[in-house]
C-alpha positions in Angstrom: 119.4 99.2 85.4 122.8 100.1 84.5 122.3 102.6 87.2 122.3 100.1 90.0 124.9 97.7 91.4 124.6 94.1 91.4 123.5 93.7 94.7 120.8 96.4 94.0 119.9 94.7 90.7 119.6 91.4 92.8 117.3 92.9 95.4 114.8 94.1 92.4 115.1 90.8 91.1 114.2 89.3 93.9 111.3 91.9 94.6 109.8 90.7 91.3 110.0 86.9 91.7 108.5 87.2 95.0 105.5 89.4 93.8 105.3 86.6 91.2 104.9 84.1 93.4 102.9 85.5 96.7 101.0 88.2 95.4 102.4 90.5 97.9 105.7 91.9 98.5 108.7 90.7 100.9 110.1 92.3 103.9 113.2 93.6 104.9 113.8 90.4 106.3 112.6 88.3 103.5 115.4 90.0 101.2 118.4 89.8 103.9 118.0 86.1 104.3 117.5 85.0 100.8 120.4 87.0 99.8 122.0 86.2 102.5 123.0 90.0 103.2 124.6 90.8 106.2 122.0 93.1 107.9 118.7 94.8 107.6 120.2 98.2 107.6 122.4 97.1 104.3 118.9 96.2 102.6 117.4 99.4 104.0 120.0 101.2 102.3 119.8 99.7 99.1 116.1 100.0 98.7 116.5 103.8 99.5 118.8 103.9 96.5 116.4 101.6 94.6 113.4 104.2 95.8 115.4 107.7 94.9 115.9 106.4 91.4 112.4 105.3 91.1 112.3 101.7 90.7 110.7 101.3 93.8 108.0 102.9 95.9 108.2 102.1 99.7 105.3 102.4 102.5 107.3 102.7 105.5 104.1 102.3 108.1 103.7 98.7 107.0 106.3 95.6 106.9 105.3 94.8 103.3 105.1 98.3 102.1 107.6 97.6 98.8 106.0 98.6 95.2 107.9 97.9 91.9 107.3 101.0 90.1 105.2 100.6 87.0 104.0 96.9 88.1 100.0 96.6 87.6 98.3 95.3 90.4 96.0 92.6 88.6 94.3 91.9 91.8 93.5 95.2 92.8 94.2 94.2 96.2 96.4 95.8 99.2 98.2 92.8 101.9 97.4 94.8 105.3 100.2 93.0 108.1 98.2 91.4 110.8 100.4 92.8 114.1 98.9 91.2 116.9 95.8 90.3 118.8 93.9 93.2 120.1 93.6 91.5 123.7 97.8 91.0 124.0 99.1 92.3 127.2 101.9 94.2 125.2 100.9 97.4 123.1 100.3 97.6 119.5 103.6 98.1 117.3 103.1 101.9 116.3 104.3 102.2 112.4 107.9 103.3 112.5 107.9 99.4 114.0 106.4 97.8 111.5 108.6 98.0 108.6 111.1 96.1 111.0 108.5 93.8 112.4 108.3 90.6 110.3 104.5 89.9 110.1 103.8 86.9 108.4 100.4 87.1 108.3 98.4 89.6 105.9 94.8 90.2 105.1 93.8 91.8 101.9 91.2 94.7 101.4 90.2 96.5 98.2 92.5 99.1 96.7 89.4 101.3 96.4 89.0 100.5 100.2 92.3 102.0 100.9 93.2 105.2 98.7 96.2 106.0 100.8 97.8 102.5 99.4 97.1 101.2 102.9 100.3 103.2 104.1 97.9 104.2 108.0 96.3 100.8 108.0 97.3 97.8 110.2 95.3 94.5 111.3 94.7 92.7 114.6 92.9 89.7 115.5 90.0 89.7 117.9 90.0 87.9 121.4 87.4 87.7 123.4 83.5 88.6 123.0 83.0 92.1 124.3 82.2 93.4 120.8 79.8 90.6 119.7 76.9 92.8 119.7 78.6 95.2 117.0 79.3 91.3 115.0 82.9 91.6 116.0 83.7 88.0 117.3 86.5 85.9 118.9 88.9 85.3 116.1 87.7 88.2 113.5 90.4 90.3 112.3 89.8 93.9 112.6 91.3 96.7 110.3 92.1 99.9 112.1 93.4 102.9 110.7 96.4 104.7 112.7 95.1 107.9 114.4 95.7 109.2 117.9 92.2 111.1 118.2 88.5 109.9 117.5 84.7 110.9 118.2 82.8 109.9 120.4 80.6 106.5 119.7 83.4 105.4 117.5 85.1 101.8 117.9 89.0 102.3 118.6 92.2 100.3 120.0 93.0 102.0 123.2 96.4 101.2 125.4 95.4 101.5 128.7 99.2 102.6 130.3 98.3 101.6 133.7 96.9 98.1 133.4 99.2 97.8 130.2 96.6 95.8 128.3 95.1 96.9 124.6 91.4 96.3 124.4 88.8 97.3 121.4 86.0 99.3 122.8 83.7 102.2 121.8 85.1 105.8 122.7 83.3 108.2 125.2 85.1 111.0 126.6 82.7 112.1 129.9 84.7 115.1 131.7 87.9 114.0 132.6 87.6 110.3 132.3 86.9 107.9 129.5 84.2 105.2 129.3 85.3 102.4 127.2 81.5 100.7 126.1 81.6 97.4 125.4 79.1 96.2 122.5 78.1 93.0 124.5 74.9 93.3 127.0 76.7 91.1 129.6 79.6 93.7 130.1 80.4 96.2 132.1 81.7 99.3 130.6 85.4 100.4 131.7 85.7 103.8 133.3 89.5 105.0 133.6 91.0 108.7 134.0 91.5 110.5 130.3 95.2 110.0 130.6 95.3 106.7 131.4 93.8 106.1 128.0 96.2 106.4 124.4 94.3 106.0 121.4 96.4 103.6 118.9 93.7 103.1 116.1 90.3 103.5 114.8 88.0 100.3 113.5 87.7 100.8 109.6 86.1 97.3 109.0 85.9 93.7 110.3 86.8 90.3 108.3 85.2 87.7 109.6 86.7 84.2 110.6 85.1 81.2 109.1 86.3 78.7 111.8 
């Protein structure tokens, strides 16, 4: 590691120690706080140096996206950040924001399940009962793949611009409107103009709550 500065060696050693203790990598803010670095931008600069010199790999779509080059993932799992609730009144953070988002909660999926190392995956905790007939219950965690288009009938997280709400529903484009269909026989579908709907992710899997 003669090609590295003292600070870069300290960051690399901290990442290795953090992985040994937690089985998932630190966030930029973890590194800043524990090594008493002045700002996250300074951390980011030094991580870029480590990446350019092939000491680490980075997935900038998730907050815990640092991987040590040559380190074997014995557990063969990938940590996906839980970035909020599906019924929250704010839009889902877009991947460009996720690296700076200090998401303390993560869920794990098998590495075989995420062939792109999870770089396009994020997770949300479900609030409500609109999808119970699809076995998606209140308190479950849904893992989604970030994308802006989908096929009719797919379950997606959408941002309703006018209502400023996020919801998880089955998507159907019907002319100039969209039908967002709940999987609950007691609930009516949502009909809204197509230009009011912003697709943010497609459902990949559901992790059941045991509470």
